C-alpha beads as a LAMMPS data file, in Angstrom:
LAMMPS data file: protein, C-alpha beads

379 atoms
378 bonds

1 atom types
1 bond types

-500.0 500.0 xlo xhi
-500.0 500.0 ylo yhi
-500.0 500.0 zlo zhi

Masses

1 110.0

Atoms # bond

1 1 1 166.471 -394.126 -118.921
2 1 1 169.235 -393.139 -116.521
3 1 1 171.773 -395.777 -115.552
4 1 1 173.041 -396.567 -112.049
5 1 1 176.252 -398.521 -111.438
6 1 1 176.115 -400.953 -108.498
7 1 1 179.689 -401.568 -107.355
8 1 1 180.096 -405.156 -106.119
9 1 1 183.631 -405.897 -107.312
10 1 1 184.820 -406.616 -103.750
11 1 1 182.385 -409.528 -103.411
12 1 1 183.840 -413.035 -103.096
13 1 1 182.951 -416.378 -101.498
14 1 1 183.896 -415.387 -97.933
15 1 1 182.913 -411.727 -97.720
16 1 1 181.102 -412.013 -94.368
17 1 1 178.363 -409.523 -93.439
18 1 1 179.250 -407.165 -96.287
19 1 1 178.887 -410.115 -98.641
20 1 1 175.347 -410.808 -97.405
21 1 1 174.416 -407.196 -98.025
22 1 1 175.836 -407.227 -101.544
23 1 1 174.293 -410.575 -102.439
24 1 1 170.806 -409.383 -101.571
25 1 1 171.321 -406.095 -103.437
26 1 1 172.499 -407.988 -106.523
27 1 1 169.497 -410.295 -106.402
28 1 1 167.134 -407.351 -105.984
29 1 1 168.652 -405.146 -108.667
30 1 1 169.047 -408.142 -110.964
31 1 1 165.385 -409.185 -110.829
32 1 1 163.207 -406.106 -110.238
33 1 1 162.195 -403.202 -112.492
34 1 1 162.952 -399.583 -111.563
35 1 1 162.687 -396.030 -112.812
36 1 1 166.379 -396.356 -113.654
37 1 1 168.521 -399.061 -115.231
38 1 1 170.845 -400.757 -112.702
39 1 1 174.180 -402.056 -113.999
40 1 1 175.869 -404.449 -111.557
41 1 1 179.664 -404.726 -111.625
42 1 1 181.413 -407.846 -110.341
43 1 1 184.976 -409.055 -110.399
44 1 1 185.466 -411.085 -113.580
45 1 1 187.196 -413.894 -111.693
46 1 1 184.502 -414.215 -109.033
47 1 1 181.693 -413.969 -111.600
48 1 1 183.157 -416.828 -113.611
49 1 1 183.964 -419.106 -110.674
50 1 1 180.776 -418.586 -108.640
51 1 1 178.367 -419.141 -111.518
52 1 1 175.342 -418.017 -109.497
53 1 1 174.957 -414.568 -111.079
54 1 1 174.820 -415.621 -114.720
55 1 1 171.010 -415.582 -114.687
56 1 1 171.033 -411.784 -114.449
57 1 1 171.387 -409.930 -117.746
58 1 1 172.504 -406.611 -116.236
59 1 1 175.846 -407.867 -114.905
60 1 1 179.133 -406.487 -116.176
61 1 1 182.576 -407.589 -115.030
62 1 1 185.795 -405.756 -114.273
63 1 1 189.220 -407.328 -114.417
64 1 1 190.031 -406.643 -110.756
65 1 1 190.770 -409.083 -107.960
66 1 1 188.416 -409.174 -104.942
67 1 1 191.013 -411.217 -103.036
68 1 1 193.883 -408.704 -102.957
69 1 1 192.729 -405.306 -101.616
70 1 1 195.912 -403.423 -102.546
71 1 1 195.896 -404.634 -106.152
72 1 1 192.149 -404.035 -106.422
73 1 1 192.369 -400.443 -105.186
74 1 1 195.114 -399.531 -107.644
75 1 1 193.383 -401.320 -110.497
76 1 1 190.047 -399.626 -109.772
77 1 1 191.685 -396.206 -109.922
78 1 1 192.369 -396.839 -113.612
79 1 1 189.335 -398.798 -114.786
80 1 1 186.358 -396.928 -113.323
81 1 1 186.744 -393.634 -115.182
82 1 1 186.751 -395.300 -118.598
83 1 1 184.095 -397.868 -117.640
84 1 1 181.614 -395.286 -116.394
85 1 1 182.071 -393.186 -119.517
86 1 1 181.784 -396.154 -121.887
87 1 1 178.697 -397.538 -120.125
88 1 1 177.006 -394.110 -119.891
89 1 1 176.564 -394.259 -116.121
90 1 1 174.656 -391.384 -114.491
91 1 1 174.983 -392.395 -110.826
92 1 1 177.447 -394.613 -108.971
93 1 1 176.324 -396.615 -105.930
94 1 1 179.044 -398.036 -103.680
95 1 1 177.651 -400.467 -101.057
96 1 1 180.986 -400.435 -99.230
97 1 1 182.197 -397.572 -97.110
98 1 1 184.010 -395.500 -99.721
99 1 1 183.830 -394.339 -103.319
100 1 1 186.707 -395.873 -105.320
101 1 1 189.379 -393.715 -106.889
102 1 1 188.604 -392.920 -110.517
103 1 1 184.849 -392.506 -110.032
104 1 1 183.923 -389.128 -111.520
105 1 1 180.102 -389.233 -111.608
106 1 1 177.616 -388.363 -108.821
107 1 1 177.668 -391.041 -106.147
108 1 1 175.756 -392.626 -103.305
109 1 1 177.556 -394.782 -100.733
110 1 1 176.793 -397.003 -97.761
111 1 1 178.928 -396.387 -94.674
112 1 1 178.519 -399.437 -92.477
113 1 1 180.490 -398.150 -89.495
114 1 1 183.449 -395.980 -88.486
115 1 1 185.413 -398.544 -86.542
116 1 1 188.588 -397.452 -88.333
117 1 1 188.282 -394.031 -86.699
118 1 1 187.711 -395.248 -83.149
119 1 1 189.887 -398.373 -82.935
120 1 1 192.756 -397.673 -85.296
121 1 1 195.103 -399.772 -83.150
122 1 1 192.942 -402.809 -83.972
123 1 1 193.642 -402.675 -87.709
124 1 1 196.713 -402.904 -89.889
125 1 1 198.498 -399.586 -90.487
126 1 1 197.908 -399.505 -94.241
127 1 1 194.250 -400.473 -93.951
128 1 1 193.308 -397.928 -91.318
129 1 1 195.153 -395.027 -92.944
130 1 1 193.779 -395.725 -96.403
131 1 1 190.207 -396.155 -95.204
132 1 1 190.230 -393.150 -92.879
133 1 1 191.238 -390.913 -95.774
134 1 1 188.927 -392.559 -98.296
135 1 1 185.850 -392.652 -96.073
136 1 1 186.269 -389.009 -95.047
137 1 1 186.763 -387.758 -98.616
138 1 1 183.976 -390.011 -99.947
139 1 1 181.534 -388.776 -97.305
140 1 1 182.162 -385.234 -98.499
141 1 1 181.782 -386.160 -102.187
142 1 1 178.683 -388.345 -101.921
143 1 1 175.284 -386.962 -102.885
144 1 1 173.707 -389.218 -100.273
145 1 1 174.994 -391.552 -97.569
146 1 1 173.142 -394.676 -96.505
147 1 1 173.989 -396.210 -93.152
148 1 1 172.656 -399.210 -91.283
149 1 1 171.753 -398.003 -87.781
150 1 1 170.824 -394.842 -85.899
151 1 1 174.044 -395.295 -83.935
152 1 1 176.126 -395.189 -87.125
153 1 1 174.236 -392.128 -88.386
154 1 1 174.999 -390.176 -85.210
155 1 1 178.628 -391.305 -85.400
156 1 1 178.969 -390.180 -89.040
157 1 1 177.348 -386.804 -88.350
158 1 1 179.628 -386.191 -85.370
159 1 1 182.850 -387.465 -86.978
160 1 1 182.495 -385.627 -90.296
161 1 1 180.348 -382.683 -89.153
162 1 1 177.709 -383.480 -91.793
163 1 1 174.114 -382.401 -92.154
164 1 1 171.950 -385.254 -90.765
165 1 1 169.619 -384.836 -93.759
166 1 1 172.395 -386.156 -95.998
167 1 1 172.232 -389.546 -94.263
168 1 1 169.469 -392.162 -94.560
169 1 1 169.224 -395.039 -92.082
170 1 1 168.235 -398.315 -93.733
171 1 1 168.404 -401.435 -91.585
172 1 1 169.862 -404.533 -93.164
173 1 1 167.914 -407.793 -93.140
174 1 1 168.004 -411.307 -91.784
175 1 1 166.946 -414.428 -93.658
176 1 1 164.791 -415.909 -90.913
177 1 1 163.759 -419.020 -92.846
178 1 1 167.369 -419.916 -93.596
179 1 1 168.474 -419.899 -89.957
180 1 1 165.370 -421.838 -88.868
181 1 1 166.026 -424.666 -91.356
182 1 1 165.509 -428.188 -90.011
183 1 1 168.247 -430.813 -90.317
184 1 1 168.077 -434.591 -90.253
185 1 1 169.904 -436.544 -87.566
186 1 1 172.508 -437.684 -90.077
187 1 1 173.097 -434.108 -91.230
188 1 1 173.589 -432.951 -87.644
189 1 1 176.072 -435.767 -86.994
190 1 1 178.039 -434.900 -90.124
191 1 1 178.194 -431.180 -89.226
192 1 1 179.260 -431.899 -85.639
193 1 1 182.031 -434.184 -86.836
194 1 1 183.222 -431.817 -89.567
195 1 1 183.554 -428.831 -87.241
196 1 1 184.444 -430.734 -84.063
197 1 1 181.361 -429.478 -82.215
198 1 1 180.869 -430.775 -78.645
199 1 1 177.492 -431.706 -77.167
200 1 1 177.301 -428.557 -75.018
201 1 1 178.773 -425.248 -76.086
202 1 1 178.598 -421.474 -76.008
203 1 1 178.882 -419.953 -79.486
204 1 1 180.503 -416.765 -80.754
205 1 1 180.668 -415.825 -84.449
206 1 1 182.918 -413.197 -86.027
207 1 1 186.301 -412.807 -87.669
208 1 1 189.343 -413.155 -85.438
209 1 1 190.442 -409.561 -84.869
210 1 1 190.835 -407.297 -81.808
211 1 1 187.514 -405.457 -82.247
212 1 1 185.639 -408.693 -81.542
213 1 1 187.098 -408.710 -77.997
214 1 1 187.734 -412.451 -77.907
215 1 1 190.492 -412.232 -75.286
216 1 1 188.124 -410.838 -72.649
217 1 1 185.442 -413.323 -73.688
218 1 1 187.921 -416.181 -73.249
219 1 1 188.876 -414.869 -69.802
220 1 1 185.188 -414.727 -68.871
221 1 1 184.746 -418.288 -70.133
222 1 1 187.716 -419.323 -67.969
223 1 1 185.937 -417.817 -64.965
224 1 1 182.859 -419.916 -65.751
225 1 1 185.019 -423.018 -65.809
226 1 1 186.817 -422.206 -62.541
227 1 1 183.924 -420.722 -60.555
228 1 1 180.983 -422.821 -61.762
229 1 1 182.667 -425.842 -63.356
230 1 1 180.423 -425.623 -66.424
231 1 1 180.493 -428.535 -68.876
232 1 1 180.375 -426.285 -71.926
233 1 1 183.056 -425.561 -74.471
234 1 1 183.420 -422.207 -76.221
235 1 1 183.085 -422.479 -80.013
236 1 1 184.392 -419.533 -82.049
237 1 1 183.428 -419.349 -85.724
238 1 1 185.473 -416.900 -87.773
239 1 1 188.370 -416.536 -90.132
240 1 1 191.754 -415.159 -89.087
241 1 1 191.759 -411.473 -90.023
242 1 1 194.506 -409.489 -88.297
243 1 1 196.251 -409.375 -84.916
244 1 1 194.645 -412.731 -84.108
245 1 1 197.635 -414.534 -82.568
246 1 1 197.009 -413.036 -79.137
247 1 1 193.655 -414.853 -79.103
248 1 1 195.416 -418.198 -79.424
249 1 1 197.988 -417.117 -76.842
250 1 1 195.202 -416.313 -74.373
251 1 1 193.704 -419.782 -74.814
252 1 1 197.075 -421.418 -74.146
253 1 1 197.863 -419.113 -71.213
254 1 1 194.617 -420.136 -69.484
255 1 1 195.075 -423.816 -70.360
256 1 1 191.839 -423.910 -72.369
257 1 1 193.114 -425.656 -75.488
258 1 1 190.689 -428.550 -74.945
259 1 1 187.733 -426.274 -74.208
260 1 1 187.949 -423.497 -76.835
261 1 1 187.293 -424.671 -80.388
262 1 1 188.105 -422.565 -83.457
263 1 1 186.171 -423.758 -86.498
264 1 1 187.485 -420.975 -88.779
265 1 1 185.242 -420.745 -91.861
266 1 1 181.926 -422.617 -91.695
267 1 1 180.110 -423.392 -94.943
268 1 1 176.897 -421.408 -95.362
269 1 1 174.724 -424.542 -95.440
270 1 1 176.041 -425.671 -92.040
271 1 1 175.904 -422.326 -90.203
272 1 1 172.253 -422.513 -89.035
273 1 1 172.967 -425.888 -87.407
274 1 1 175.983 -424.444 -85.587
275 1 1 173.721 -421.728 -84.127
276 1 1 170.857 -424.110 -83.333
277 1 1 173.049 -426.605 -81.475
278 1 1 174.519 -423.947 -79.163
279 1 1 173.075 -423.428 -75.672
280 1 1 173.631 -419.709 -76.009
281 1 1 175.191 -417.187 -78.346
282 1 1 177.502 -414.368 -77.244
283 1 1 179.187 -411.439 -78.927
284 1 1 181.548 -409.380 -76.782
285 1 1 182.350 -407.052 -79.683
286 1 1 183.550 -403.553 -78.822
287 1 1 182.173 -401.962 -81.976
288 1 1 179.435 -402.872 -84.459
289 1 1 177.728 -400.665 -87.004
290 1 1 174.869 -403.167 -87.161
291 1 1 175.551 -406.696 -85.909
292 1 1 174.209 -409.605 -87.956
293 1 1 175.245 -412.393 -85.632
294 1 1 172.838 -411.857 -82.698
295 1 1 169.971 -411.635 -85.200
296 1 1 171.107 -414.893 -86.799
297 1 1 171.120 -416.448 -83.338
298 1 1 167.591 -415.206 -82.640
299 1 1 166.362 -416.614 -85.966
300 1 1 167.914 -419.974 -85.013
301 1 1 166.098 -419.962 -81.651
302 1 1 169.238 -419.588 -79.545
303 1 1 169.245 -416.990 -76.721
304 1 1 171.815 -414.208 -77.037
305 1 1 174.025 -412.180 -74.712
306 1 1 175.636 -409.107 -76.296
307 1 1 177.771 -406.066 -75.551
308 1 1 175.904 -403.018 -74.276
309 1 1 177.702 -400.618 -76.646
310 1 1 177.514 -399.046 -80.118
311 1 1 174.630 -400.367 -82.253
312 1 1 174.044 -403.688 -80.488
313 1 1 171.392 -402.527 -77.944
314 1 1 169.537 -400.789 -80.800
315 1 1 169.578 -403.878 -83.010
316 1 1 168.764 -406.464 -80.345
317 1 1 166.177 -404.366 -78.464
318 1 1 164.913 -406.182 -75.362
319 1 1 165.585 -409.589 -76.906
320 1 1 169.141 -410.082 -75.617
321 1 1 170.932 -409.967 -72.266
322 1 1 173.376 -407.045 -72.201
323 1 1 176.780 -406.844 -70.521
324 1 1 179.740 -404.475 -70.300
325 1 1 182.290 -405.864 -72.815
326 1 1 185.185 -404.316 -70.880
327 1 1 184.162 -406.021 -67.612
328 1 1 185.210 -409.688 -67.574
329 1 1 183.256 -410.375 -64.375
330 1 1 180.076 -408.960 -65.893
331 1 1 180.481 -411.033 -69.065
332 1 1 180.949 -414.198 -67.011
333 1 1 177.999 -413.539 -64.703
334 1 1 175.589 -412.715 -67.545
335 1 1 176.602 -415.842 -69.439
336 1 1 176.061 -417.971 -66.330
337 1 1 172.624 -416.445 -65.766
338 1 1 171.628 -417.169 -69.353
339 1 1 172.936 -420.727 -69.148
340 1 1 171.052 -421.542 -65.947
341 1 1 167.860 -419.433 -65.906
342 1 1 165.328 -421.400 -67.931
343 1 1 162.570 -418.775 -67.710
344 1 1 164.891 -416.033 -68.955
345 1 1 166.095 -418.242 -71.800
346 1 1 162.525 -418.961 -72.907
347 1 1 161.575 -415.278 -72.636
348 1 1 164.535 -414.089 -74.721
349 1 1 163.975 -416.747 -77.380
350 1 1 160.369 -415.560 -77.794
351 1 1 161.388 -411.904 -77.897
352 1 1 164.107 -412.777 -80.399
353 1 1 161.554 -414.163 -82.851
354 1 1 159.600 -410.895 -82.546
355 1 1 162.675 -408.670 -82.811
356 1 1 163.910 -410.112 -86.101
357 1 1 160.660 -409.097 -87.802
358 1 1 162.080 -405.554 -87.884
359 1 1 164.837 -406.585 -90.301
360 1 1 163.717 -407.549 -93.801
361 1 1 165.993 -407.688 -96.856
362 1 1 163.130 -406.770 -99.155
363 1 1 162.548 -403.575 -97.165
364 1 1 166.274 -402.799 -97.114
365 1 1 166.563 -403.116 -100.895
366 1 1 163.347 -401.192 -101.616
367 1 1 164.433 -398.288 -99.413
368 1 1 167.859 -398.287 -101.095
369 1 1 166.242 -398.075 -104.549
370 1 1 164.097 -395.158 -103.334
371 1 1 167.173 -393.233 -102.178
372 1 1 168.908 -393.779 -105.525
373 1 1 165.764 -392.591 -107.337
374 1 1 165.615 -389.424 -105.203
375 1 1 169.208 -388.542 -106.063
376 1 1 168.594 -389.121 -109.779
377 1 1 165.519 -386.882 -109.688
378 1 1 167.635 -383.991 -108.436
379 1 1 170.070 -384.299 -111.366

Bonds

1 1 1 2
2 1 2 3
3 1 3 4
4 1 4 5
5 1 5 6
6 1 6 7
7 1 7 8
8 1 8 9
9 1 9 10
10 1 10 11
11 1 11 12
12 1 12 13
13 1 13 14
14 1 14 15
15 1 15 16
16 1 16 17
17 1 17 18
18 1 18 19
19 1 19 20
20 1 20 21
21 1 21 22
22 1 22 23
23 1 23 24
24 1 24 25
25 1 25 26
26 1 26 27
27 1 27 28
28 1 28 29
29 1 29 30
30 1 30 31
31 1 31 32
32 1 32 33
33 1 33 34
34 1 34 35
35 1 35 36
36 1 36 37
37 1 37 38
38 1 38 39
39 1 39 40
40 1 40 41
41 1 41 42
42 1 42 43
43 1 43 44
44 1 44 45
45 1 45 46
46 1 46 47
47 1 47 48
48 1 48 49
49 1 49 50
50 1 50 51
51 1 51 52
52 1 52 53
53 1 53 54
54 1 54 55
55 1 55 56
56 1 56 57
57 1 57 58
58 1 58 59
59 1 59 60
60 1 60 61
61 1 61 62
62 1 62 63
63 1 63 64
64 1 64 65
65 1 65 66
66 1 66 67
67 1 67 68
68 1 68 69
69 1 69 70
70 1 70 71
71 1 71 72
72 1 72 73
73 1 73 74
74 1 74 75
75 1 75 76
76 1 76 77
77 1 77 78
78 1 78 79
79 1 79 80
80 1 80 81
81 1 81 82
82 1 82 83
83 1 83 84
84 1 84 85
85 1 85 86
86 1 86 87
87 1 87 88
88 1 88 89
89 1 89 90
90 1 90 91
91 1 91 92
92 1 92 93
93 1 93 94
94 1 94 95
95 1 95 96
96 1 96 97
97 1 97 98
98 1 98 99
99 1 99 100
100 1 100 101
101 1 101 102
102 1 102 103
103 1 103 104
104 1 104 105
105 1 105 106
106 1 106 107
107 1 107 108
108 1 108 109
109 1 109 110
110 1 110 111
111 1 111 112
112 1 112 113
113 1 113 114
114 1 114 115
115 1 115 116
116 1 116 117
117 1 117 118
118 1 118 119
119 1 119 120
120 1 120 121
121 1 121 122
122 1 122 123
123 1 123 124
124 1 124 125
125 1 125 126
126 1 126 127
127 1 127 128
128 1 128 129
129 1 129 130
130 1 130 131
131 1 131 132
132 1 132 133
133 1 133 134
134 1 134 135
135 1 135 136
136 1 136 137
137 1 137 138
138 1 138 139
139 1 139 140
140 1 140 141
141 1 141 142
142 1 142 143
143 1 143 144
144 1 144 145
145 1 145 146
146 1 146 147
147 1 147 148
148 1 148 149
149 1 149 150
150 1 150 151
151 1 151 152
152 1 152 153
153 1 153 154
154 1 154 155
155 1 155 156
156 1 156 157
157 1 157 158
158 1 158 159
159 1 159 160
160 1 160 161
161 1 161 162
162 1 162 163
163 1 163 164
164 1 164 165
165 1 165 166
166 1 166 167
167 1 167 168
168 1 168 169
169 1 169 170
170 1 170 171
171 1 171 172
172 1 172 173
173 1 173 174
174 1 174 175
175 1 175 176
176 1 176 177
177 1 177 178
178 1 178 179
179 1 179 180
180 1 180 181
181 1 181 182
182 1 182 183
183 1 183 184
184 1 184 185
185 1 185 186
186 1 186 187
187 1 187 188
188 1 188 189
189 1 189 190
190 1 190 191
191 1 191 192
192 1 192 193
193 1 193 194
194 1 194 195
195 1 195 196
196 1 196 197
197 1 197 198
198 1 198 199
199 1 199 200
200 1 200 201
201 1 201 202
202 1 202 203
203 1 203 204
204 1 204 205
205 1 205 206
206 1 206 207
207 1 207 208
208 1 208 209
209 1 209 210
210 1 210 211
211 1 211 212
212 1 212 213
213 1 213 214
214 1 214 215
215 1 215 216
216 1 216 217
217 1 217 218
218 1 218 219
219 1 219 220
220 1 220 221
221 1 221 222
222 1 222 223
223 1 223 224
224 1 224 225
225 1 225 226
226 1 226 227
227 1 227 228
228 1 228 229
229 1 229 230
230 1 230 231
231 1 231 232
232 1 232 233
233 1 233 234
234 1 234 235
235 1 235 236
236 1 236 237
237 1 237 238
238 1 238 239
239 1 239 240
240 1 240 241
241 1 241 242
242 1 242 243
243 1 243 244
244 1 244 245
245 1 245 246
246 1 246 247
247 1 247 248
248 1 248 249
249 1 249 250
250 1 250 251
251 1 251 252
252 1 252 253
253 1 253 254
254 1 254 255
255 1 255 256
256 1 256 257
257 1 257 258
258 1 258 259
259 1 259 260
260 1 260 261
261 1 261 262
262 1 262 263
263 1 263 264
264 1 264 265
265 1 265 266
266 1 266 267
267 1 267 268
268 1 268 269
269 1 269 270
270 1 270 271
271 1 271 272
272 1 272 273
273 1 273 274
274 1 274 275
275 1 275 276
276 1 276 277
277 1 277 278
278 1 278 279
279 1 279 280
280 1 280 281
281 1 281 282
282 1 282 283
283 1 283 284
284 1 284 285
285 1 285 286
286 1 286 287
287 1 287 288
288 1 288 289
289 1 289 290
290 1 290 291
291 1 291 292
292 1 292 293
293 1 293 294
294 1 294 295
295 1 295 296
296 1 296 297
297 1 297 298
298 1 298 299
299 1 299 300
300 1 300 301
301 1 301 302
302 1 302 303
303 1 303 304
304 1 304 305
305 1 305 306
306 1 306 307
307 1 307 308
308 1 308 309
309 1 309 310
310 1 310 311
311 1 311 312
312 1 312 313
313 1 313 314
314 1 314 315
315 1 315 316
316 1 316 317
317 1 317 318
318 1 318 319
319 1 319 320
320 1 320 321
321 1 321 322
322 1 322 323
323 1 323 324
324 1 324 325
325 1 325 326
326 1 326 327
327 1 327 328
328 1 328 329
329 1 329 330
330 1 330 331
331 1 331 332
332 1 332 333
333 1 333 334
334 1 334 335
335 1 335 336
336 1 336 337
337 1 337 338
338 1 338 339
339 1 339 340
340 1 340 341
341 1 341 342
342 1 342 343
343 1 343 344
344 1 344 345
345 1 345 346
346 1 346 347
347 1 347 348
348 1 348 349
349 1 349 350
350 1 350 351
351 1 351 352
352 1 352 353
353 1 353 354
354 1 354 355
355 1 355 356
356 1 356 357
357 1 357 358
358 1 358 359
359 1 359 360
360 1 360 361
361 1 361 362
362 1 362 363
363 1 363 364
364 1 364 365
365 1 365 366
366 1 366 367
367 1 367 368
368 1 368 369
369 1 369 370
370 1 370 371
371 1 371 372
372 1 372 373
373 1 373 374
374 1 374 375
375 1 375 376
376 1 376 377
377 1 377 378
378 1 378 379
């Protein structure tokens, strides 16, 4: 039986959306039977500290750090060639957007988005230059590319001048039951106290970085305070990534320190409550290859307002209120409408529950396995 390497060495406790994707792939390829033998590779350190993957007998570990990208990249360049030869790997599957250096077998990769090509000023110099080169060369080398939206497929075809037939669109999933979980009153009180959540708030979720467009969102929130005197606070859930200081400066400049709350990382078990307690969810992101957060909001029963660009209209369908993320006035007006129009809120909540049915992790993983099988059959 042919063997397929599943590269998950970048996975760690706070991997964000990419981490969700990898976790579901690991669970799927760890439990199901296929026409090939999957071999899942994790960082040795993360495997030992997390403990949750030890039930799978097809896990192997590499002595690379998922916490230091520079060290990991250099280390991978040396370990993959020998590892793939020793483990008799026939196909390499990289669920992140490039094929690591040192991989010398046929490969399949998932390109989540090309934000590094369109917003290079929003990323650190080393990161954007490394990834631009690696993604471009990997796209040329890969036998097949998986991507997560029609928008991303069109972007990849245009950017790299590739044959569209080389690219398969497979939507990622949403764990609807998890975000609809019910909490006791005591649990809600504990979560509100731990993360300093007010009684009334607008929620935004995403790492603190320029692409998420928080400065314009904060200016729009300021307009809501000045023009309509809303009672709400703005709660932002997300870790500090890069170029985040200007976000804090904007809050101070507009004298919103008592109204904008940064929770930073929120434990997985508490996240559904944070969504459920919000009066509305908003993402003003300038670029998303998919966009988990509005789907999470819909699953939690919270109405969503989202940017009208990149993949977000495709992913949210008619279940979210759209706005121009570059237009502060438009963001503010759409948020006010969604806060105050009860019929619209009810309508979008209902449509949200219907929309999320399109995104199933089981389907995502099954379609991924089919693509890997197709590539193996050609070899």
